[in-house]
TORDOTOR-133980 format. One record per residue (C-alpha): residue in three letters; z, y, x. Coordinates in steps of 0.25 Angstrom, whole numbers, padded with zeros to 4 digits, always signed. Layout:
# residues N
AlaZYX...
***
This chain:
# residues 799
Met+0355+0445+0360Lys+0357+0435+0372Gln+0343+0430+0369Val+0337+0444+0370His+0344+0447+0383Gln+0339+0434+0389Leu+0325+0437+0385Phe+0327+0451+0391Phe+0330+0446+0405Phe+0320+0435+0404Leu+0309+0445+0403Phe+0314+0452+0416Leu+0315+0439+0424Thr+0303+0432+0421Thr+0293+0443+0425Ser+0297+0441+0440Leu+0290+0427+0440Tyr+0276+0433+0440Ala+0268+0436+0452Gln+0255+0444+0454Ile+0246+0451+0464Glu+0245+0466+0460Ile+0242+0478+0468Ser+0245+0492+0465Gly+0243+0506+0470Glu+0240+0520+0467Val+0229+0531+0468Lys+0231+0545+0471Asp+0223+0557+0475Ala+0225+0566+0488Ser+0236+0574+0481Asn+0244+0562+0478Ala+0241+0562+0463Pro+0239+0549+0456Ile+0224+0546+0451Glu+0223+0540+0438Phe+0211+0531+0433Ala+0207+0528+0448Asn+0199+0516+0449Ile+0205+0505+0457Val+0196+0493+0460Leu+0197+0480+0468Met+0185+0473+0473Asp+0184+0460+0480Gln+0177+0457+0494Glu+0163+0456+0486Asn+0165+0469+0480Lys+0168+0463+0466Leu+0177+0470+0457Val+0191+0462+0456Thr+0199+0472+0447Gly+0202+0487+0445Val+0211+0497+0438Val+0212+0512+0436Ser+0225+0519+0441Asp+0235+0524+0431Asn+0240+0538+0429Phe+0249+0537+0441Gly+0237+0532+0450Arg+0243+0518+0451Phe+0235+0505+0449Arg+0238+0490+0449Leu+0229+0478+0451Ser+0231+0463+0450Val+0222+0455+0459Asn+0222+0442+0467Ser+0225+0442+0482Gly+0214+0446+0491Thr+0206+0457+0498Tyr+0200+0468+0489Lys+0192+0481+0490Leu+0200+0492+0483Met+0192+0504+0477Ile+0199+0516+0471Ser+0191+0527+0464Phe+0192+0539+0455Ile+0182+0550+0451Gly+0182+0562+0461Tyr+0189+0554+0472Glu+0183+0545+0484Lys+0183+0530+0481Leu+0194+0523+0489Gln+0191+0509+0495Glu+0199+0499+0503Asn+0201+0484+0505Ile+0215+0478+0502Thr+0221+0464+0503Ile+0230+0459+0491Asp+0239+0448+0493Thr+0252+0453+0486Ser+0256+0463+0475Lys+0257+0476+0481Asp+0256+0491+0480Ile+0243+0495+0488Gly+0247+0509+0489Thr+0242+0523+0486Phe+0227+0526+0487Val+0223+0541+0488Leu+0209+0545+0483Lys+0202+0557+0489Leu+0194+0567+0482Ser+0179+0565+0483Asp+0171+0575+0491Asn+0158+0573+0483Lys+0154+0585+0476Leu+0143+0587+0466Asn+0137+0601+0464Glu+0139+0606+0450Val+0145+0593+0444Val+0160+0592+0440Leu+0166+0579+0436Thr+0178+0579+0428Ser+0187+0568+0423Lys+0195+0570+0410Lys+0205+0559+0406Lys+0203+0554+0392Ile+0213+0560+0382Ile+0215+0546+0375Glu+0217+0533+0382Lys+0221+0519+0376Lys+0231+0510+0383Val+0235+0497+0378Asp+0248+0501+0370Arg+0246+0516+0369Leu+0236+0528+0368Val+0236+0538+0379Phe+0234+0553+0376Asn+0230+0560+0389Val+0233+0574+0386Glu+0230+0580+0400Asn+0216+0584+0396Ser+0220+0589+0382Leu+0219+0604+0379Leu+0233+0603+0373Ser+0239+0599+0387Ser+0238+0613+0392Gly+0249+0622+0386Gly+0254+0613+0375Asp+0266+0605+0373Leu+0268+0590+0371Thr+0267+0591+0356Asp+0254+0597+0356Leu+0249+0585+0363Leu+0256+0575+0354Lys+0250+0581+0341Val+0236+0578+0346Ala+0238+0565+0352Pro+0232+0552+0344Tyr+0241+0546+0334Leu+0251+0558+0334Arg+0254+0570+0325Ile+0265+0580+0324Arg+0270+0584+0311Asn+0282+0593+0308Asp+0285+0592+0323Glu+0286+0577+0322Ile+0277+0568+0331Ile+0271+0557+0322Met+0262+0545+0326Leu+0252+0542+0316Gly+0254+0529+0309Lys+0269+0528+0314Ser+0282+0531+0308Gly+0289+0537+0321Met+0286+0540+0335Arg+0294+0540+0349Val+0291+0549+0361Leu+0292+0545+0376Val+0290+0553+0388Asp+0285+0546+0400Gly+0290+0533+0393Asn+0304+0538+0390Met+0308+0539+0375Ile+0312+0553+0370Asn+0324+0552+0361Leu+0320+0564+0353Thr+0314+0565+0339Gly+0310+0575+0329Glu+0310+0590+0333Asp+0318+0587+0346Leu+0306+0578+0350Thr+0296+0588+0346Asn+0303+0599+0353Tyr+0304+0591+0366Leu+0290+0587+0366Lys+0286+0602+0364Ser+0293+0605+0377Ile+0284+0597+0385Pro+0271+0604+0390Ala+0258+0597+0387Glu+0254+0599+0401Glu+0265+0590+0406Ile+0259+0578+0398Lys+0250+0568+0404Arg+0248+0559+0392Ile+0253+0554+0379Glu+0254+0539+0376Ile+0254+0536+0361Ile+0260+0522+0358Thr+0257+0519+0343Ser+0262+0505+0345Pro+0274+0505+0355Pro+0274+0492+0364Ala+0286+0483+0366Lys+0292+0491+0377Tyr+0296+0502+0367Glu+0306+0500+0356Ala+0301+0494+0343Glu+0308+0505+0335Gly+0300+0513+0324Asn+0286+0511+0319Ser+0283+0522+0329Gly+0274+0525+0341Leu+0277+0531+0354Ile+0271+0542+0362Asn+0274+0543+0377Ile+0272+0556+0384Ile+0268+0555+0398Tyr+0270+0567+0407Lys+0261+0571+0419Lys+0266+0567+0432Gly+0272+0580+0436Ile+0270+0585+0450Lys+0282+0582+0459Asn+0289+0592+0467Ser+0288+0602+0456Trp+0295+0608+0444Asn+0291+0614+0431Ser+0297+0620+0419Ser+0294+0626+0406Ile+0301+0634+0395Arg+0296+0636+0381Gly+0300+0645+0369Thr+0295+0643+0355Tyr+0297+0651+0342Thr+0294+0644+0329Gln+0293+0650+0315Asn+0294+0640+0304Ser+0301+0645+0291Tyr+0312+0650+0301Pro+0311+0653+0316Asn+0314+0643+0327Gly+0315+0644+0342Asn+0313+0634+0353Val+0315+0634+0369Val+0311+0623+0378Gly+0312+0621+0393Ser+0308+0610+0402Phe+0309+0608+0417Arg+0302+0597+0425Tyr+0306+0595+0440Lys+0300+0585+0450Lys+0303+0584+0465Asn+0302+0571+0474Lys+0309+0560+0466Thr+0315+0569+0455Ser+0310+0573+0442Leu+0318+0581+0431Tyr+0314+0586+0417Val+0322+0595+0408Asn+0318+0599+0394Ala+0326+0607+0384Ser+0323+0614+0371Tyr+0331+0622+0361Asp+0328+0625+0347Lys+0334+0635+0337Gly+0329+0639+0323Ser+0327+0633+0309Arg+0317+0627+0300Leu+0315+0625+0285Ile+0313+0611+0279Val+0310+0611+0264Asp+0310+0598+0256Thr+0305+0597+0242Asn+0306+0585+0233Glu+0304+0581+0218Phe+0311+0569+0211Glu+0304+0566+0197Phe+0313+0559+0187Asp+0309+0555+0173Asp+0313+0568+0167Gln+0316+0577+0179Leu+0310+0582+0191Trp+0319+0586+0203Asp+0313+0596+0212Asn+0320+0598+0225Glu+0318+0608+0236Asn+0326+0607+0249Pro+0324+0618+0259Arg+0333+0618+0271Arg+0333+0626+0284Val+0336+0618+0297Phe+0343+0626+0308Tyr+0341+0622+0322Asp+0353+0629+0328Asn+0352+0623+0342Ser+0342+0612+0345Ile+0342+0607+0359Ser+0333+0596+0366Thr+0334+0593+0381Arg+0328+0582+0390Ile+0332+0580+0404Ala+0325+0569+0413Phe+0327+0566+0427Asp+0320+0556+0436Tyr+0321+0551+0450Gln+0312+0542+0458Trp+0322+0534+0467Asn+0310+0528+0475Lys+0296+0522+0473Arg+0302+0512+0463Ile+0314+0517+0456Ser+0315+0530+0447Ser+0326+0534+0437Gly+0328+0545+0427Ile+0337+0550+0417Gln+0334+0559+0405Tyr+0343+0566+0395Gln+0339+0571+0381Leu+0348+0580+0372Gly+0344+0584+0358Tyr+0354+0594+0350Asp+0351+0599+0336Asp+0360+0609+0329Met+0355+0610+0315Arg+0358+0616+0302Ile+0351+0612+0289Gln+0353+0622+0278Asn+0349+0621+0263Asn+0352+0632+0254Ser+0343+0628+0242Asp+0341+0613+0239Glu+0337+0614+0225Thr+0333+0603+0215Asp+0326+0607+0202Ile+0328+0597+0191Ile+0316+0599+0182Asn+0314+0593+0168Lys+0301+0586+0168Ser+0298+0588+0153Thr+0301+0603+0153Gly+0298+0607+0167Ile+0311+0615+0167Ile+0322+0614+0178Asp+0334+0608+0172Ser+0344+0609+0183Leu+0344+0612+0198Ile+0352+0606+0210Ile+0354+0616+0221Ser+0360+0611+0234Arg+0364+0618+0247Ser+0367+0612+0261Ile+0369+0614+0275Met+0370+0604+0287Ala+0374+0606+0301Gln+0369+0596+0311Thr+0370+0594+0326Ile+0363+0583+0333Pro+0365+0580+0348Leu+0356+0570+0355His+0358+0564+0369Ser+0349+0554+0376Val+0350+0549+0390Asn+0340+0540+0397Phe+0341+0534+0411His+0328+0527+0416Thr+0324+0520+0429Thr+0312+0513+0434Tyr+0310+0503+0445Gln+0297+0499+0450Leu+0297+0484+0454Asp+0284+0485+0462Ser+0272+0494+0464Leu+0264+0485+0454Gly+0270+0491+0441Lys+0282+0483+0439Asn+0294+0492+0435Ile+0307+0492+0427Ala+0312+0503+0419Leu+0326+0505+0414Asn+0331+0515+0403Val+0345+0518+0398Asp+0347+0527+0387Tyr+0358+0534+0379Phe+0356+0542+0366Ser+0366+0549+0357Phe+0364+0556+0344Leu+0374+0564+0336Asp+0371+0570+0322Thr+0382+0578+0316Gly+0379+0585+0303Asp+0387+0592+0292Arg+0381+0595+0279Ser+0386+0602+0267Tyr+0380+0604+0253Asp+0382+0609+0239Ser+0375+0607+0226Ala+0375+0611+0212Asn+0366+0609+0199Phe+0361+0621+0191Phe+0355+0622+0177Gly+0341+0625+0177Ser+0341+0634+0165Asn+0351+0644+0171Gly+0354+0640+0185Gln+0369+0639+0182Glu+0376+0628+0190Thr+0379+0615+0183Pro+0394+0614+0181Gly+0400+0604+0191Ser+0387+0601+0198Phe+0392+0608+0211Asn+0395+0599+0223Ser+0395+0600+0238Gly+0397+0591+0250Met+0397+0589+0265Asn+0392+0578+0274Asn+0398+0577+0288Gly+0390+0567+0297Gln+0388+0562+0311Gln+0379+0552+0317Asp+0382+0548+0331Val+0371+0539+0338Lys+0372+0533+0352Asn+0362+0524+0359Tyr+0362+0517+0372Ser+0350+0509+0377Ala+0344+0503+0389Lys+0330+0497+0392Ile+0322+0491+0403Asp+0307+0490+0404Val+0299+0482+0415Glu+0285+0483+0418Tyr+0280+0471+0425Pro+0265+0470+0428Leu+0260+0456+0431Lys+0247+0451+0436Lys+0241+0448+0422Val+0250+0456+0413Asn+0259+0468+0413Leu+0273+0465+0407Asn+0282+0475+0402Phe+0296+0471+0397Gly+0310+0475+0395Gly+0322+0478+0385Lys+0331+0488+0378Leu+0345+0488+0373Ser+0350+0499+0364Phe+0363+0502+0357Ile+0365+0512+0346Asp+0378+0517+0340Ser+0378+0526+0328Asn+0390+0532+0321Asn+0388+0540+0308Asp+0399+0547+0300Val+0396+0555+0288Arg+0406+0561+0278Phe+0404+0568+0265Phe+0413+0578+0259Asp+0413+0583+0245Thr+0415+0598+0245Thr+0412+0601+0230Ser+0427+0605+0228Gly+0427+0614+0240Ala+0435+0605+0249Pro+0428+0593+0257Ile+0432+0580+0251Leu+0428+0567+0259Asp+0419+0558+0251Leu+0421+0544+0256Asn+0409+0539+0248Gln+0400+0547+0256Thr+0407+0546+0269Asn+0403+0536+0279Gln+0404+0532+0294Phe+0393+0522+0299Glu+0392+0515+0313Tyr+0379+0509+0317Glu+0376+0501+0330Glu+0363+0496+0335Ile+0359+0487+0346Ile+0344+0485+0350Ser+0340+0476+0361Ala+0325+0474+0365Leu+0316+0466+0374Tyr+0301+0468+0376Ile+0290+0462+0384Ser+0275+0467+0384Ala+0263+0463+0392Ser+0250+0470+0394Lys+0237+0466+0401Gln+0224+0472+0405Phe+0214+0461+0403Asn+0202+0468+0408Glu+0196+0482+0407Lys+0195+0481+0392Trp+0207+0473+0386Ser+0222+0475+0388Ala+0233+0471+0379Lys+0248+0472+0378Val+0258+0464+0370Gly+0273+0466+0369Leu+0286+0460+0362Arg+0299+0468+0359Leu+0311+0461+0354Glu+0322+0470+0348Asn+0336+0465+0343Thr+0343+0475+0334Glu+0358+0474+0330Thr+0364+0485+0321Glu+0377+0486+0314Gly+0381+0498+0305Phe+0395+0500+0299Ser+0398+0509+0287Phe+0413+0513+0287Gln+0411+0518+0272Thr+0407+0504+0267Asn+0413+0496+0278Thr+0400+0488+0279Thr+0393+0484+0292Thr+0378+0482+0292Val+0372+0473+0303Asn+0358+0471+0308Asp+0353+0461+0319Tyr+0338+0458+0321Ile+0328+0454+0332Lys+0314+0458+0331Leu+0301+0456+0339Phe+0291+0468+0341Pro+0278+0464+0346Ser+0267+0473+0351Met+0252+0471+0355Tyr+0241+0480+0361Ile+0227+0476+0364Asn+0217+0486+0371Tyr+0202+0485+0372Ile+0194+0495+0380Ala+0179+0492+0376Asn+0174+0503+0385Glu+0179+0517+0389Asn+0176+0523+0375Asn+0182+0512+0366Ile+0196+0507+0367Phe+0202+0497+0356Ser+0217+0493+0355Leu+0226+0485+0345Thr+0241+0486+0344Tyr+0252+0480+0336Asn+0267+0482+0337Lys+0280+0479+0328Arg+0291+0490+0326Ile+0305+0492+0320Ser+0311+0504+0314Arg+0326+0505+0313Pro+0334+0514+0304Asn+0340+0526+0310Phe+0355+0527+0310Glu+0356+0537+0299Tyr+0348+0528+0290Leu+0358+0517+0292Asn+0371+0525+0289Pro+0375+0522+0275Phe+0381+0536+0273Arg+0377+0546+0262Ile+0374+0561+0264Thr+0374+0568+0251Gln+0364+0580+0250Asn+0367+0584+0236Pro+0372+0576+0223Phe+0358+0571+0221Leu+0354+0567+0235Phe+0360+0559+0246Ile+0356+0552+0259Glu+0362+0538+0263Gly+0360+0528+0274Asn+0357+0513+0273Pro+0364+0504+0283Phe+0355+0492+0277Leu+0342+0499+0282Gln+0333+0489+0289Pro+0323+0492+0300Ser+0308+0492+0297Phe+0297+0485+0305Ser+0283+0489+0307Asp+0270+0482+0312Asn+0259+0491+0318Val+0245+0487+0322Gln+0235+0497+0328Phe+0220+0496+0332Ser+0214+0508+0340Phe+0201+0512+0345Ile+0199+0523+0355His+0185+0529+0357Lys+0182+0537+0369Gln+0196+0540+0371Lys+0196+0551+0360Trp+0195+0544+0347Val+0207+0535+0343Asn+0206+0526+0331Ser+0217+0517+0326Leu+0219+0508+0315Tyr+0234+0504+0312Phe+0243+0496+0303Ser+0258+0497+0301Lys+0267+0489+0293Ile+0281+0494+0291Gln+0292+0484+0285Asp+0305+0489+0278Gly+0302+0503+0281Phe+0314+0512+0279Gly+0317+0527+0277Gln+0325+0536+0268Ile+0321+0534+0253Ile+0326+0541+0241Asn+0332+0533+0230Ile+0333+0541+0217Asp+0342+0539+0205Ser+0333+0542+0194Gln+0345+0544+0184Thr+0353+0554+0193Gly+0343+0560+0203Val+0352+0556+0214Arg+0343+0553+0227Gly+0348+0544+0238Val+0340+0545+0251Ile+0343+0531+0258Pro+0335+0524+0269Gln+0329+0511+0264Asn+0319+0501+0269Tyr+0310+0505+0258Tyr+0295+0501+0262Asp+0285+0492+0269Asn+0273+0500+0274Tyr+0259+0496+0278Thr+0250+0506+0284Phe+0235+0505+0289Gly+0230+0517+0297Leu+0218+0523+0305Thr+0221+0534+0315Glu+0209+0542+0322Ser+0211+0552+0333Tyr+0199+0559+0340Thr+0200+0569+0352Tyr+0189+0579+0354Asn+0189+0586+0367Ser+0175+0587+0371Ile+0176+0602+0371Asp+0184+0608+0382Trp+0191+0619+0373Trp+0193+0610+0361Glu+0202+0597+0359Ser+0203+0591+0345Ile+0211+0579+0342Asn+0209+0573+0328Thr+0217+0563+0320Leu+0215+0555+0308Asn+0225+0544+0302Ile+0222+0536+0289Ser+0232+0526+0284Tyr+0234+0517+0272Ser+0249+0515+0269Phe+0256+0505+0260Ser+0271+0505+0257Asp+0279+0494+0249Ala+0292+0500+0244Leu+0304+0491+0246Leu+0314+0498+0237Asn+0314+0496+0222Phe+0316+0511+0219Ile+0304+0515+0226Asn+0294+0514+0215Asp+0280+0512+0222Asn+0273+0508+0234Arg+0264+0517+0242Asp+0251+0515+0248Gly+0240+0525+0252Leu+0231+0532+0262Asn+0236+0542+0272Ala+0228+0551+0281Tyr+0230+0561+0292Val+0220+0570+0299Ala+0223+0580+0311Thr+0215+0588+0321Asn+0221+0595+0333Asn+0212+0605+0340Thr+0215+0612+0353Phe+0206+0623+0358Thr+0205+0630+0372Leu+0203+0645+0369Asn+0200+0651+0383Pro+0193+0646+0396Ser+0206+0645+0404Lys+0212+0636+0393Thr+0225+0645+0391Ile+0223+0647+0376Thr+0222+0635+0367Ser+0223+0633+0352Ser+0226+0621+0343Ile+0223+0619+0329Asp+0229+0606+0323Leu+0227+0601+0308Trp+0232+0589+0301Tyr+0231+0584+0287Ser+0239+0572+0281Phe+0233+0567+0268Pro+0241+0562+0256Gly+0246+0548+0258Val+0258+0539+0258Tyr+0270+0536+0267Asp+0279+0524+0265Ile+0282+0525+0250Tyr+0278+0540+0249Arg+0266+0547+0245Val+0263+0559+0254Ser+0255+0572+0251Ser+0245+0578+0261Ser+0250+0588+0272Ser+0244+0595+0283Ser+0246+0605+0295Val+0238+0616+0303Asp+0243+0620+0316Ile+0237+0630+0326Ser+0242+0634+0340Phe+0238+0643+0351Arg+0242+0641+0366Phe+0241+0651+0377Leu+0244+0649+0392Phe+0247+0660+0402Leu+0252+0661+0416Asn+0244+0650+0422Lys+0247+0641+0409Asp+0262+0642+0412Leu+0265+0650+0400Gln+0261+0645+0386Leu+0261+0652+0373Val+0259+0643+0360Val+0258+0648+0346Thr+0257+0638+0335Gly+0256+0638+0320Asn+0260+0624+0313Asp+0257+0620+0299Leu+0251+0633+0296Phe+0249+0630+0281Arg+0262+0623+0278Thr+0255+0610+0274Gln+0264+0600+0282Leu+0270+0597+0268Ala+0269+0583+0262Glu+0274+0578+0248Val+0280+0564+0248Thr+0281+0556+0235Ala+0288+0543+0231Phe+0296+0537+0220Ser+0310+0532+0219Asn+0316+0525+0206Asn+0304+0531+0199Val+0307+0545+0203Arg+0295+0552+0210Thr+0300+0559+0223Thr+0292+0570+0230Phe+0296+0576+0243Glu+0290+0588+0251Asn+0296+0592+0264Tyr+0292+0603+0274Tyr+0298+0605+0288Asp+0293+0619+0291Ala+0281+0614+0299Arg+0274+0628+0297Arg+0277+0636+0309Phe+0273+0646+0319Arg+0277+0643+0334Ile+0276+0651+0347Ser+0279+0645+0360Leu+0280+0650+0374Arg+0281+0641+0386Tyr+0282+0644+0401Ile+0280+0633+0412Phe+0285+0636+0426Gly+0288+0627+0439Asn+0286+0624+0453Lys+0276+0614+0458Lys+0280+0614+0473Ile+0295+0610+0475Arg+0298+0608+0490Val+0301+0593+0493Arg+0306+0585+0505Arg+0296+0577+0512Lys+0299+0565+0521Gly+0293+0565+0535Phe+0287+0550+0533Gly+0283+0540+0523Asn+0277+0543+0509Asp+0287+0539+0499Glu+0291+0553+0496Glu+0277+0558+0495Arg+0273+0547+0485Asp+0285+0551+0477Arg+0281+0565+0476Thr+0267+0561+0470
***
C-alpha cells in the first residue's frame, strides 16, 4: 500500500516540471452566447497557415505555438470574419472575441446549419439530440431507446454487447439502478438534453468495475437568471393499476444553481415465473405467480452548485431512494408428473408473503479548481452512500395426492426468514486535467471503504410457535477497501489521427467473517487495467476507431454472504463467501459513415464469470440456488445502427446486432458447454403529424432471435410499442399516450442442464401496459439581478 500511495503523489508532482507556450480564448456572439465550431486560424507574416482549431461547445479554444507575431483569424458561417495581429511570448488567455452577424443578405436563399446527430470522439460516441424529433416533448428515456448501442427492455437500460451499464449526468455518477434509475430518467424532459455520450469502453479515469459501458447525459447550458419547473402525473395499467407523480425545479441566478427532482410511486404489478425440471421418470412443472406491491416508493435528487470566482466552483448533491414493498404469492404450485403415464402423481403447493423496506441515501460533495486558462484543473469528489434492506418473509407448504387432491399426512411445514443487510460506503477521488504542449494528461486516484453487515434468522413455525433454527441462521460481516491510481494521455497528431492510452491500478482488500461457521475469508490482490483508443478521420464522411480495455466484476455483498434462505422444502437460496471476481477483455473496431451509419465489430472475453446457478439433487429434487464462478465466455459480434432523417416529418433509427458466443462450463454438474449465434433487430420511428409539430407519434419494434447466453439456450422474444404525444399551451403542456408490448411477446424461454436434469425457465415481468402521462412546464426567464457599476466579472459570470 505504501508503494501505491508514493506512486499517487509522484504522478501529481512530476507534471509541474513541463513548460509550454499555449494560448486560449473564447468566441461568443453579440448576445454573449458561446459559438461552437467557430474556425480559429493562426497565419504567419507570409500568410502561411501555422495552426488552427475549432471552438468547443463552450466557445473555448486552445492553441500550441512557438513564440512570435501572428495573424489571428476567426470565422463562422453567418458572421463577419474577425482578424487581428497578436504577439505571443508566453502562455496566456487572449480573451473573448465577439463575432457580429453578417449584414449580407441573399434574395430567396436561406442557408441553414444542422448539427450532425452522431459524432465520434477518441473514446466515445456522441449522440447530439437537439435536432432529433424526440427532443420536442419527450423525456430522456425516449432519447435513450433510439441512441446507438442502447436498448430499453422491461424498463431496464441495456448496452448491446455489455453485461451492465452505469449512468452519469454532467460527468457525475448516479447511484440509482433498476426502476429507481428509470423513473429518475423519465422525469428529465428531452428538451433539457444537449447530447448523450455513449462510452462502450470506459477509459482509465472511470472505475474498472463491471464488464459494462457508460452513458453520460449532458444538459444544455441553461439560461442564467431564470428558473423553470415541471410536474408530471402518470397512470399505468399493467395487470394492476399504478400511479406516479414527478416534480422538478431548476433555478439559476448569478453564481448559484439549484436543481430538485422528486418522484412518488404507488401500485402493484404481476410477475409470473414458470419452470420445468425433467428427471428420469418425473417432470416437475412449476408456476410461481406473485404480486409485487409498491406501497410507497420515493426517489429524490437535490443538487446545489456555487461559482465562487472564475476559477473555483463547488457543489453538493443528495439522493434519496425509499422502497416500501410487499411480495405476495398465494398459489406457487408444482405438479409432479409421471413421464410414463402423463398423470400428476402429486402436487406441492406453497404460499408466501414478504414485507421489505429499502432506504438509500447518497451524498456527494465536489469542487473544481482551474489552475489556469489553458485547461488545467483539479476536481475533488467526496461521497457517502448507505443502503439498508430489511425484509421479513413467511411461507407454508404442503404436498397433495394427485389422484384425490388430499394433503399428504405429515407434509405440512412452514417457516419465517427475518433478514437485514446494512451497507455503508465512504469514498474520495481526485482528477487532474493537465494539458501539455504535445500531449494532454489526465491522472488521479480514488480510495473507497465499504462495510456490509448481514443478519438473517430462520424460524421453524410448523408447530405454530416460532423456533429458531441455528443451522439456517447467520450473521455475516464484510469489509472492502479499494484504492486506485490512474493516468491517461491523449494526443491529436493532425487533422486525421488522434489517440488515447491509459492505465489504471486497483488494489482490492476484502475480509468476510461468518459468525455461524466462525470462519474468515480474506482476499488481497492488485490488478492493472489498460485502455487504448485510436481514431482516424479519413474525411468528413468516414471515421474509423479501435478501442481496447480490461475490466473487473466484483460479486455483490448478498452473493458473498453464506446465509441460506429457504423458499420451501425443495428450494433454497444461499450465498458463497469464496466467490471470486471475474475479468474481461474487450476490443472494438468502429466505422462511421456520414455520421448516420455506425458499424462496430467487437470481441469480449470473460474469465471466471459468476452468477446464481441451480444445483439439482436428481434423487430428492431439492434445488439449491448458489452463486458460483461457473463459466468462461468468448463473444464475437457486429452492431449496425443507421439513422434516417432526410424527411422533416420522419426520423427512423434502426439497429442490428449479430454475435457468436461460446461458453466453457467450469462446474462438473453443468453437463454441457454452449455456443451459437445471437441476433437482435430493432427499428424506432418518430413521425410529426402536423405542420406546427405539436403532434407526434412513435412506433418501435424489436425482435430477438433464438440464441445462447452463457450456458443457457434462449428462445425468441419481441415487442411492439406505440405512442402519441400532444403539445398544448405553447408546448408547456404535454400529453403522452403509450402502449408497450402490445402482443405480450417479451417472453423468452431459457434452457440449461444441471446433473443431467433439464431445467427450463420462462419469466414475464408485466411488460404489456397502457400508460397515459400529463406534464406541465412553467417558469420565469427573467429574474432581477444586481449589477456592478464597473468591471465585467459579473457579466461574464452571467453568460
